[in-house]
C-alpha positions as CSV (number, residue, x, y, z in Angstrom):
1,X,51.5,-19.9,32.9
2,X,51.2,-16.4,31.4
3,X,49.7,-17.8,28.2
4,X,47.0,-19.7,30.0
5,X,46.0,-16.5,31.8
6,X,45.9,-14.7,28.5
7,X,43.6,-17.4,27.0
8,X,41.3,-17.3,30.0
9,X,41.1,-13.5,29.9
10,X,40.3,-13.6,26.1
11,X,37.6,-16.2,26.7
12,X,36.1,-14.0,29.5
13,X,36.2,-10.9,27.2
14,X,34.4,-12.8,24.4
15,X,31.8,-14.0,26.8
16,X,31.1,-10.5,28.1
17,X,30.9,-9.1,24.5
18,X,28.4,-11.8,23.5
19,X,26.3,-11.1,26.6
20,X,26.3,-7.4,26.0
21,X,25.3,-7.8,22.3
22,X,22.5,-10.2,23.4
23,X,21.3,-7.7,26.0
24,X,21.4,-4.8,23.5
25,X,19.5,-6.7,20.8
26,X,16.9,-7.9,23.3
27,X,17.7,-11.6,22.7
28,X,18.5,-14.2,25.3
29,X,22.2,-14.9,25.7
30,X,23.4,-18.2,24.4
31,X,24.0,-20.8,27.1
32,X,26.0,-24.0,27.2
33,X,24.7,-27.2,28.8
34,X,25.7,-27.3,32.4
35,X,26.5,-23.6,32.7
36,X,26.1,-22.6,36.3
37,X,23.9,-19.6,36.9
38,X,23.8,-19.6,40.7
39,X,24.1,-21.9,43.7
40,X,22.9,-25.3,42.8
41,X,21.4,-24.2,39.4
42,X,22.3,-24.8,35.8
43,X,20.8,-24.0,32.5
44,X,20.9,-25.7,29.1
45,X,20.3,-24.1,25.8
46,X,16.7,-24.5,24.5
47,X,16.2,-25.6,21.0
48,X,15.2,-22.7,18.7
49,X,12.5,-22.8,16.1
50,X,13.3,-21.6,12.6
51,X,11.7,-18.3,11.9
52,X,10.5,-18.0,8.4
53,X,8.0,-15.1,8.7
54,X,9.4,-11.7,7.8
55,X,9.3,-9.0,10.5
56,X,6.7,-6.2,10.2
57,X,8.8,-3.7,8.2
58,X,5.9,-1.2,7.9
59,X,4.9,-0.1,11.4
60,X,1.4,-0.8,10.3
61,X,-1.0,-2.7,12.6
62,X,-0.7,-6.4,12.4
63,X,-3.3,-9.1,12.1
64,X,-3.0,-12.8,12.4
65,X,-3.8,-14.7,9.2
66,X,-6.3,-16.8,11.3
67,X,-8.2,-13.6,12.1
68,X,-8.7,-12.7,8.4
69,X,-11.9,-13.5,6.6
70,X,-12.2,-17.0,5.2
71,X,-11.7,-15.6,1.6
72,X,-8.5,-13.9,2.6
73,X,-7.1,-17.1,4.0
74,X,-8.1,-18.8,0.7
75,X,-6.2,-16.2,-1.2
76,X,-3.1,-16.7,1.0
77,X,-3.3,-20.4,0.2
78,X,-3.5,-19.6,-3.5
79,X,-0.4,-17.3,-3.2
80,X,1.5,-20.1,-1.4
81,X,0.6,-22.5,-4.2
82,X,1.4,-20.0,-7.0
83,X,-2.2,-19.9,-8.3
84,X,-4.4,-20.3,-10.3
85,X,-6.0,-17.0,-9.4
86,X,-9.7,-16.1,-9.9
87,X,-9.1,-12.8,-11.7
88,X,-6.7,-11.9,-14.5
89,X,-5.4,-8.9,-12.6
90,X,-4.2,-11.1,-9.8
91,X,-0.4,-11.6,-9.4
92,X,-0.1,-8.2,-11.1
93,X,2.2,-5.3,-10.1
94,X,1.0,-3.2,-7.2
95,X,2.4,0.3,-7.5
96,X,2.0,1.5,-3.9
97,X,0.9,4.9,-5.2
98,X,-0.8,5.6,-1.9
99,X,2.6,5.3,-0.2
100,X,1.2,3.4,2.8
101,X,3.5,0.4,2.4
102,X,7.3,0.6,2.8
103,X,8.8,2.4,-0.2
104,X,10.3,-0.2,-2.6
105,X,11.3,-0.3,-6.3
106,X,8.7,-0.8,-9.0
107,X,7.7,-4.4,-9.4
108,X,8.4,-5.2,-5.7
109,X,4.8,-5.7,-4.7
110,X,2.2,-8.0,-6.3
111,X,-1.6,-7.7,-5.7
112,X,-4.2,-10.4,-5.2
113,X,-8.0,-10.2,-5.0
114,X,-9.8,-11.4,-1.9
115,X,-13.2,-12.5,-3.2
116,X,-16.0,-10.5,-1.7
117,X,-19.2,-12.6,-1.4
118,X,-22.1,-10.8,-3.2
119,X,-19.9,-8.3,-5.0
120,X,-20.6,-8.0,-8.8
121,X,-16.9,-7.1,-9.4
122,X,-13.6,-7.7,-7.6
123,X,-14.7,-5.9,-4.5
124,X,-12.4,-3.8,-2.3
125,X,-10.4,-6.5,-0.5
126,X,-6.8,-7.3,-1.5
127,X,-3.7,-8.9,-0.3
128,X,-0.4,-7.3,-1.3
129,X,2.7,-9.4,-1.2
130,X,6.3,-8.1,-1.2
131,X,9.3,-10.0,-2.7
132,X,10.6,-10.5,0.9
133,X,7.4,-12.5,1.7
134,X,5.7,-9.8,3.7
135,X,2.0,-9.6,3.1
136,X,-0.5,-6.9,3.7
137,X,-4.3,-7.0,3.8
138,X,-6.7,-4.1,2.8
139,X,-10.4,-4.4,3.2
140,X,-11.0,-0.9,1.8
141,X,-9.3,-0.8,-1.6
142,X,-5.9,0.6,-0.4
143,X,-7.2,3.2,2.1
144,X,-5.6,1.3,4.9
145,X,-3.4,-1.8,5.4
146,X,-2.6,-4.4,8.0
147,X,0.5,-6.5,8.1
148,X,-0.4,-10.2,8.0
149,X,1.3,-12.4,10.6
150,X,1.1,-15.8,8.9
151,X,0.4,-18.8,11.1
152,X,3.3,-21.2,10.6
């Protein structure tokens, strides 16, 4: 009898710890099918979608990829395919000399041209991609950036 009480108590402690961790991290606590939550109610665990987009590590404003200019969305598609790119400088190292993106080691960021209609050169628009998959858009040649939230 004593052992069963100890096992029940350990299970209760584990449940409370999981609940506290979920509350602190801002996530919903895991539930089990048929878990009673109140008189005449029960809850079941909802399926979770796989999250492949990186979080915004920069604190910069975010923009949905669907809100970017058409040419930026085309550049995102080229990056996903691995090229070919319209300019020889594309897929080259981006040094982050402006210091506006999160500090990373040399070679961490790659830069890609976003074609600017009517421009006689590469124009000012770029997408910068980090090795973690995070992507940033600049329309003003590195004066400012927005974190790209890719539509998955």
